[in-house]
N, C-alpha and C positions, 0 to 999 in steps of 0.2 A: 588521248585521241588514238584510233588505230591507224596504221599506216594505210590501210584498205579503204580507209574512209577518204582518203585524199588522192583517190583515182581521178584521171581525166580522160574521158573517152576519146580513143584514135581508133584510126582505120590503120592496119599493119600495111605495110608497102611489099609489092611482090618484089622477092629476091633477097629480101632481107632476114637475117635470123634474130630472134628475140629470145630474152631469158625470161622464163615464167617465174612466179613467184615461189614454185617448188622447185627451183634451182635448175630444171630442165630447159635446154635451147631449142626453141622450134623455128624452123624456115616457113615463112610465108610464100606460098607457091602461086596464089591468085589473090586479088582483092576482092572487092563488091562486084558482084555481076548485075547485068541488067534484071530486073525484076525484084531485087533485093530491097524493096520499097516497105516491106512490114519490119524490117530490123536495119537498125544503123550499125556502123564498126564491124564490120564482119570480114573475115577472110579465110581463104583455105590455108590450113597449117598443116606442116609435117612433123611428126617428133623424129629424132634420132635412130627410132627401130623401125621406123616405117609405118606408123600410124597417122593416117590422114583423116582429117576432119574439118568442119566448117565452124570455126569459132565466132560466136555470136557476142555483139555488146561488150566488144574488148574495151579494157582499161590499160592506161600506162600510170605508175605510182612514182612519187619523188626519187626512188632510189634507181631508177629505170628499169625496173622489172614490170611484167604485164600479165595480165589475167582476162578470164571472160567469164560472162554471166552462165551459158551453157554453150555446148556443141552439138551438131547433128552431122549424120551421115558418116559416123566413125567407121573407118575400114582400113585393113592394111594394103598396102600396095606394093606391085611387084617393083624389083630394085631396076632405077631408071625410068619408072613412071613418075609422072607429076600429081596427078590427083586419081 
């Protein structure tokens, strides 16, 4: 059985950092927003190089890593900006 078949849906918590299955650590800067009724377990994430995006359908795996089904609204942010 694949590690990725053992994922559990979860919503990242604002202010926490998470290690992706690719080894990169992403920081959650905002959780689900009002109006996010069409998708569950989504959050605004920022990579170490400042790439911000809305991660949709987030999953956590037994080794503690995370991943998401797809992302939306990807863009680079200015230093000091949140999203």
